[in-house]
TORVEX-674972 format. One record per residue (C-alpha): x, y, z. Coordinates in steps of 0.5 Angstrom, whole numbers, padded with zeros to 4 digits, always signed. Layout:
BEGIN
XYZ;...
//
This chain:
BEGIN
+0052+0031-0032;+0049+0033-0025;+0053+0034-0019;+0053+0029-0013;+0049+0034-0008;+0045+0028-0005;+0050+0025-0001;+0056+0030-0002;+0057+0037-0004;+0063+0038+0000;+0068+0036-0005;+0072+0041-0009;+0069+0043-0016;+0072+0037-0021;+0076+0043-0025;+0079+0044-0018;+0081+0037-0017;+0086+0036-0022;+0090+0041-0020;+0090+0039-0013;+0092+0032-0014;+0097+0035-0019;+0100+0040-0014;+0100+0034-0008;+0104+0029-0013;+0109+0033-0015;+0109+0036-0008;+0110+0028-0005;+0115+0026-0010;+0119+0032-0009;+0119+0031-0001;+0121+0024-0003;+0127+0025-0007;+0130+0030-0002;+0129+0026+0003;+0132+0018+0000;+0137+0023-0002;+0140+0025+0005;+0139+0017+0006;+0132+0017+0009;+0128+0011+0006;+0123+0011+0012;+0117+0016+0014;+0116+0019+0008;+0114+0014+0003;+0107+0014+0007;+0106+0021+0004;+0104+0017-0003;+0098+0015+0000;+0094+0021+0001;+0094+0022-0008;+0094+0015-0009;+0087+0015-0004;+0084+0022-0007;+0085+0019-0014;+0082+0013-0012;+0076+0017-0009;+0075+0022-0014;+0077+0018-0021;+0075+0011-0018;+0076+0008-0025;+0083+0012-0026;+0086+0009-0018;+0089+0003-0020;+0093+0006-0027;+0095+0013-0022;+0097+0008-0016;+0101+0005-0021;+0105+0011-0024;+0106+0012-0017;+0109+0006-0015;+0113+0006-0021;+0116+0014-0020;+0118+0012-0012;+0121+0006-0015;+0126+0010-0020;+0127+0015-0015;+0128+0010-0010;+0133+0006-0014;+0136+0012-0017;+0137+0017-0011;+0136+0012-0004;+0141+0009+0000;+0144+0003-0002;+0142-0002+0004;+0141-0009+0003;+0135-0012+0001;+0133-0005-0002;+0130-0007-0008;+0125-0012-0004;+0123-0006+0000;+0122-0002-0006;+0118-0008-0009;+0114-0009-0003;+0112-0002-0003;+0110-0001-0010;+0105-0008-0008;+0102-0004-0003;+0101+0003-0006;+0098-0001-0012;+0093-0005-0007;+0091+0001-0004;+0089+0004-0010;+0085-0001-0011;+0082-0002-0005;+0080+0005-0005;+0077+0005-0012;+0073-0001-0011;+0070+0002-0004;+0068+0009-0008;+0067+0006-0014;+0061+0001-0010;+0059+0008-0006;+0058+0011-0013;+0053+0007-0015;+0049+0006-0009;+0049+0014-0009;+0047+0013-0016;+0042+0009-0015;+0039+0012-0009;+0038+0019-0014;+0035+0016-0019;+0030+0012-0014;+0029+0019-0012;+0029+0023-0018;+0023+0018-0021;+0019+0018-0015;+0012+0020-0018;+0011+0024-0011;+0014+0031-0011;+0020+0030-0007;+0026+0034-0004;+0032+0033+0002;+0036+0038+0005;+0042+0037+0010;+0043+0038+0017;+0045+0046+0015;+0039+0047+0011;+0042+0046+0004;+0038+0042-0001;+0041+0036-0003;+0035+0033-0008;+0030+0036-0012;+0027+0031-0016;+0023+0032-0023;+0016+0032-0019;+0017+0038-0016;+0021+0041-0022;+0014+0040-0025;+0010+0042-0019;+0013+0048-0017;+0016+0050-0024;+0023+0051-0021;+0029+0047-0024;+0034+0043-0020;+0039+0047-0022;+0036+0053-0019;+0035+0049-0012;+0041+0045-0011;+0046+0047-0006;+0042+0053-0004;+0040+0054+0003;+0037+0060+0008;+0030+0057+0007;+0030+0058-0001;+0026+0052-0001;+0020+0055+0001;+0020+0061-0004;+0016+0056-0009;+0011+0054-0005;+0010+0061+0000;+0013+0066-0004;+0018+0068+0002;+0023+0065+0006;+0020+0061+0012;+0021+0055+0016;+0017+0049+0013;+0015+0042+0016;+0022+0039+0015;+0025+0045+0019;+0021+0043+0025;+0023+0036+0025;+0030+0038+0025;+0029+0043+0031;+0027+0039+0037;+0025+0045+0040;+0020+0047+0035;+0013+0046+0034;+0010+0044+0029;+0003+0045+0030;+0005+0052+0031;+0005+0053+0023;+0001+0047+0022;-0005+0046+0026;-0007+0040+0023;+0000+0037+0024;+0000+0029+0025;+0006+0024+0027;+0006+0017+0024;+0012+0013+0027;+0017+0017+0025;+0015+0022+0020;+0011+0028+0021;+0004+0029+0016;+0000+0036+0015;-0004+0038+0010;-0004+0045+0006;-0007+0049+0001;-0003+0053-0003;-0007+0059-0007;-0002+0061-0013;-0001+0054-0016;-0005+0051-0021;-0005+0058-0025;-0008+0061-0019;-0014+0056-0018;-0010+0053-0012;-0008+0047-0010;-0009+0042-0004;-0002+0038-0001;-0001+0033+0003;+0006+0034+0006;+0010+0029+0009;+0017+0030+0013;+0022+0026+0017;+0030+0026+0019;+0035+0022+0015;+0040+0019+0020;+0047+0016+0019;+0049+0009+0021;+0050+0011+0028;+0043+0014+0028;+0046+0022+0028;+0041+0027+0024;+0044+0029+0018;+0038+0032+0015;+0031+0031+0012;+0027+0030+0007;+0020+0032+0005;+0015+0029+0000;+0009+0033-0002;+0003+0029-0006;-0003+0034-0010;-0009+0032-0007;-0013+0036-0010;-0018+0032-0015;-0019+0028-0008;-0021+0034-0004;-0026+0036-0010;-0029+0029-0010;-0030+0029-0002;-0034+0036-0003;-0038+0034-0009;-0039+0027-0005;-0041+0031+0001;-0046+0037-0003;-0049+0031-0006;-0050+0027+0001;-0053+0033+0004;-0058+0035-0002;-0061+0028-0002;-0061+0026+0005;-0065+0033+0005;-0069+0030-0001;-0069+0023+0003;-0072+0027+0010;-0077+0031+0006;-0080+0024+0003;-0079+0020+0009;-0084+0026+0013;-0089+0026+0007;-0089+0018+0008;-0090+0019+0016;-0096+0023+0015;-0099+0018+0010;-0098+0013+0015;-0101+0017+0020;-0107+0018+0016;-0108+0011+0014;-0107+0009+0022;-0112+0014+0024;-0117+0010+0018;-0115+0003+0020;-0117+0005+0027;-0124+0008+0025;-0124+0001+0021;-0124-0003+0028;-0128+0001+0032;-0134+0001+0026;-0134-0006+0023;-0135-0013+0027;-0134-0017+0021;-0128-0023+0023;-0126-0023+0016;-0126-0015+0015;-0123-0014+0022;-0118-0019+0019;-0117-0016+0013;-0116-0009+0017;-0110-0013+0021;-0106-0016+0014;-0107-0008+0012;-0104-0005+0019;-0098-0011+0018;-0097-0008+0012;-0096-0001+0015;-0092-0003+0021;-0087-0006+0016;-0087+0000+0012;-0085+0004+0018;-0080+0000+0021;-0077+0001+0013;-0077+0008+0014;-0074+0008+0021;-0068+0003+0018;-0068+0008+0011;-0067+0014+0018;-0061+0010+0021;-0058+0009+0014;-0058+0016+0013;-0052+0017+0018;-0048+0011+0017;-0041+0013+0015;-0042+0021+0016;-0037+0020+0022;-0030+0018+0023;-0030+0011+0026;-0027+0011+0034;-0026+0006+0039;-0032+0004+0042;-0033+0000+0048;-0036-0007+0046;-0041-0007+0054;-0044-0001+0053;-0045-0001+0046;-0049-0008+0047;-0052-0006+0054;-0055+0000+0050;-0057-0004+0044;-0061-0009+0049;-0064-0004+0052;-0067+0000+0046;-0069-0007+0044;-0074-0008+0050;-0072-0016+0051;-0077-0018+0055;-0077-0024+0059;-0070-0025+0056;-0064-0026+0061;-0059-0021+0058;-0051-0021+0059;-0045-0018+0056;-0039-0021+0058;-0034-0016+0055;-0032-0011+0060;-0025-0009+0057;-0026-0011+0050;-0026-0005+0045;-0026-0004+0037;-0025+0001+0032;-0031+0002+0028;-0037+0006+0026;-0041+0009+0032;-0047+0006+0030;-0045+0000+0032;-0050-0001+0038;-0054-0001+0032;-0052-0007+0029;-0053-0011+0036;-0059-0008+0036;-0062-0012+0030;-0058-0018+0032;-0062-0018+0039;-0069-0017+0035;-0068-0023+0032;-0067-0026+0039;-0073-0022+0041;-0078-0024+0036;-0084-0028+0038;-0084-0035+0036;-0076-0035+0037;-0077-0039+0044;-0070-0036+0047;-0070-0033+0054;-0063-0032+0055;-0058-0028+0050;-0050-0028+0051;-0045-0023+0048;-0038-0026+0049;-0031-0026+0045;-0026-0031+0043;-0019-0028+0041;-0015-0032+0036;-0009-0031+0031;-0014-0028+0025;-0017-0022+0031;-0022-0022+0036;-0029-0026+0035;-0035-0023+0038;-0040-0028+0039;-0048-0027+0040;-0052-0033+0042;-0059-0035+0045;-0062-0041+0047;-0068-0040+0042;-0070-0044+0035;-0065-0041+0032;-0065-0040+0025;-0066-0045+0018;-0061-0047+0015;-0063-0045+0008;-0065-0037+0010;-0058-0037+0012;-0056-0035+0005;-0060-0029+0005;-0060-0026+0012;-0055-0020+0010;-0058-0018+0004;-0064-0013+0004;-0071-0016+0003;-0078-0016+0007;-0078-0022+0011;-0078-0024+0017;-0071-0027+0018;-0065-0022+0016;-0070-0016+0017;-0065-0010+0019;-0058-0015+0019;-0057-0012+0012;-0056-0005+0016;-0052-0008+0020;-0047-0012+0015;-0047-0004+0012;-0044-0002+0019;-0040-0007+0020;-0035-0007+0013;-0034+0001+0014;-0028-0002+0017;-0027-0008+0015;-0030-0012+0020;-0035-0018+0018;-0040-0021+0020;-0044-0029+0019;-0048-0033+0023;-0046-0040+0025;-0051-0043+0029;-0054-0050+0029;-0061-0049+0027;-0066-0051+0033;-0061-0050+0038;-0061-0042+0038;-0057-0037+0034;-0050-0036+0034;-0047-0029+0031;-0041-0028+0030;-0038-0020+0029;-0031-0022+0025;-0025-0016+0028;-0019-0016+0025;-0012-0016+0029;-0012-0008+0029;-0019-0007+0030;-0019-0010+0037;-0016-0008+0043;-0016-0010+0051;-0016-0004+0056;-0011-0005+0061;-0006-0008+0056;+0000-0005+0052;-0001+0002+0054;-0008+0002+0053;-0012+0006+0058;-0016+0002+0063;-0023+0003+0066;-0029+0006+0063;-0029+0014+0063;-0025+0013+0069;-0030+0009+0073;-0030+0002+0073;-0036+0002+0077;-0041+0004+0070;-0040-0003+0068;-0046-0007+0069;-0046-0013+0074;-0050-0018+0073;-0055-0023+0078;-0054-0030+0077;-0059-0035+0080;-0063-0033+0086;-0063-0030+0093;-0063-0034+0099;-0070-0037+0101;-0068-0036+0108;-0066-0029+0107;-0072-0025+0104;-0069-0018+0106;-0061-0020+0104;-0058-0016+0099;-0058-0019+0092;-0051-0022+0090;-0049-0019+0082;-0043-0021+0078;-0039-0018+0073;-0032-0018+0070;-0026-0014+0073;-0023-0008+0069;-0016-0008+0070;-0015-0002+0075;-0019-0006+0079;-0015-0012+0080;-0014-0010+0086;-0020-0012+0089;-0018-0019+0087;-0012-0019+0090;-0015-0017+0096;-0019-0023+0097;-0013-0027+0095;-0009-0025+0100;-0011-0031+0104;-0010-0035+0098;-0003-0036+0097;-0002-0029+0095;-0004-0029+0089;-0005-0024+0084;-0008-0022+0077;-0004-0019+0071;-0009-0015+0067;-0004-0017+0060;-0007-0025+0061;-0012-0025+0066;-0020-0024+0066;-0023-0024+0073;-0030-0025+0075;-0032-0022+0082;-0038-0023+0086;-0041-0016+0090;-0045-0015+0096;-0046-0008+0095;-0038-0005+0093;-0035-0012+0098;-0032-0017+0093;-0034-0024+0096;-0032-0029+0091;-0027-0029+0085;-0025-0033+0080;-0020-0032+0074;-0019-0035+0067;-0011-0034+0065;-0009-0035+0058;-0003-0038+0057;+0001-0039+0050;-0002-0046+0049;-0009-0045+0053;-0014-0042+0058;-0013-0045+0065;-0018-0044+0070;-0015-0042+0077;-0016-0037+0084;-0024-0039+0085;-0023-0037+0092;-0029-0034+0097;-0027-0032+0104;-0028-0037+0110;-0034-0031+0112;-0038-0031+0106;-0037-0039+0104;-0043-0044+0103;-0047-0039+0101;-0047-0040+0093;-0042-0034+0092;-0037-0039+0089;-0042-0042+0084;-0044-0035+0082;-0037-0033+0080;-0036-0041+0076;-0042-0039+0073;-0040-0033+0070;-0033-0035+0068;-0036-0041+0064;-0041-0036+0060;-0036-0031+0058;-0030-0036+0057;-0034-0042+0053;-0031-0041+0046;-0025-0044+0049;-0023-0051+0052;-0021-0049+0059;-0017-0053+0063;-0015-0053+0071;-0012-0057+0077;-0018-0059+0081;-0017-0060+0089;-0020-0067+0089;-0025-0065+0094;-0029-0060+0089;-0029-0065+0083;-0036-0066+0084;-0036-0059+0085;-0034-0057+0078;-0037-0063+0074;-0044-0059+0075;-0040-0054+0070;-0038-0059+0064;-0031-0060+0067;-0029-0068+0067;-0022-0071+0069;-0017-0072+0063;-0010-0075+0065;-0004-0070+0066;-0001-0072+0059;-0007-0069+0056;-0006-0062+0059;-0003-0056+0055;+0005-0056+0056;+0005-0050+0060;+0000-0051+0064;+0002-0057+0065;+0008-0054+0068;+0005-0050+0073;+0005-0056+0078;+0012-0059+0075;+0014-0059+0083;+0009-0065+0083;+0015-0069+0079;+0009-0072+0075;+0006-0075+0082;-0001-0070+0082;-0005-0075+0086;+0000-0074+0091;+0000-0066+0091;-0008-0068+0092;-0010-0064+0085;-0013-0068+0079;-0013-0064+0072;-0020-0063+0069;-0022-0060+0062;-0028-0056+0059;-0030-0058+0052;-0031-0051+0049;-0039-0049+0048;-0044-0046+0052;
//
């Protein structure tokens, strides 16, 4: 039977336990006989607990029997040699019962512990991944079957050994390895494992062992973590090894194949481009040479086909790079703005209200936005506005791209994201392929005749808001890089005046709004719950508006313009931006009664106080149900642009 090195290698060997118990029992019995003979019936009887406890711990199945025997021996010598005291029989009987009870309890607890130890031992023993564990002193306490097969070293040669003996099967010499690094807080794992990564409480890295697999070498992924007791004290460490040689070889083969295919595809694209250049030359000559309308129409059709081929060549060039770079955190505002610039949205107003949103995705995400914007740009769509917003819910974050054009016919939606050459869906197949690399979905939910509405569905772990939960704020340390938008026109009476722009504030800019709000009840912003929109004249904020997320609804408040800048339309600009950016949710507010007509122009409707979400209603609990006396009116704007 395998010794229980996994949890306790401090116990004496089994062959010594019998003699230890025998000697201790004889000694305790003799001491008690002498004491009882001298008339001492207290104290020394407690020594019997020592052999009883050790027997129950070392031999759980015999603990009760042994304690019963001790009880009989004690009763015999107490009645035979002990002092004749009142109630002597009762006292001896009580102690004998306690001896048996202690033996039974220790045996039960020891047996339960052995069962738990054995179960955990078997779990480690039969883990499919090679695994070993060491104690705080660096001695091996577990060496499972999988690591025996990997290294060729049996557990009988490793259990109980220290001084980095467990490194020899891997590296050929005694040396600290990853599990040693994490047990010593003064050591830096990167000194030996440059590519080490920390994941939760574990460290992981990848190494190459040249002498494994009959000298062919093996790529191993190793992970190590500490073992702790119930008080959190480190008692040892455990290291798990996985042979990833097949994965590495497959990845290498795929990279080689991909590289060769890219070279071949590049050659084909280059040849097609040359042929297209010749074709375009002939078509240009044909346009100049012929005057027949039918011939010119025929040439125009050929040129349209050539243009379609050219677009497919461009799409294939983009396909070449998809998935070749790892996903990263991408600022959605910068990605969508870059795509809009590339798409050249002429005569179309573009705004992206995604200042603090980042998503974890393929770096080619601007290409996704580009192909979505192309649907708005194409002739005949009738769109003159494109808006990018987002909506957070329990399923994650939805990035929404909308326009006010003719939309997409219902019959065409089922094939939008398939590879086809027709007008609808051209390029969206590529967008879909880029997104699914990181588990992001896309769908079109617009109403035909009322514009397109593309929804990019990001899972909860795939998005973050800058300035919240330790996420760095700002864009490359400079929030002023976030674009601002002109909404409305300058005042006719001031043709040379500075044109105001509006944008959403980064988290580190909330102090700008706080400064404006000093005259407004000393209001302050919270990056964890607030989105703040500010109107700027050059670098001066002249009006602000806030949308605050509560657990049960979105509240609009903090709409304020300092007295110096009032009656110039700046509040209209701030509220317009807020409504456009946050229109995917129902918006609630407590409006000052004199401003009800102002908010009604933005779709807010008067509602009874009971229709307010509880959290928002409680903000005016001091009014004791008398909002009319507080000169405020609950209002709501239903979701929708």
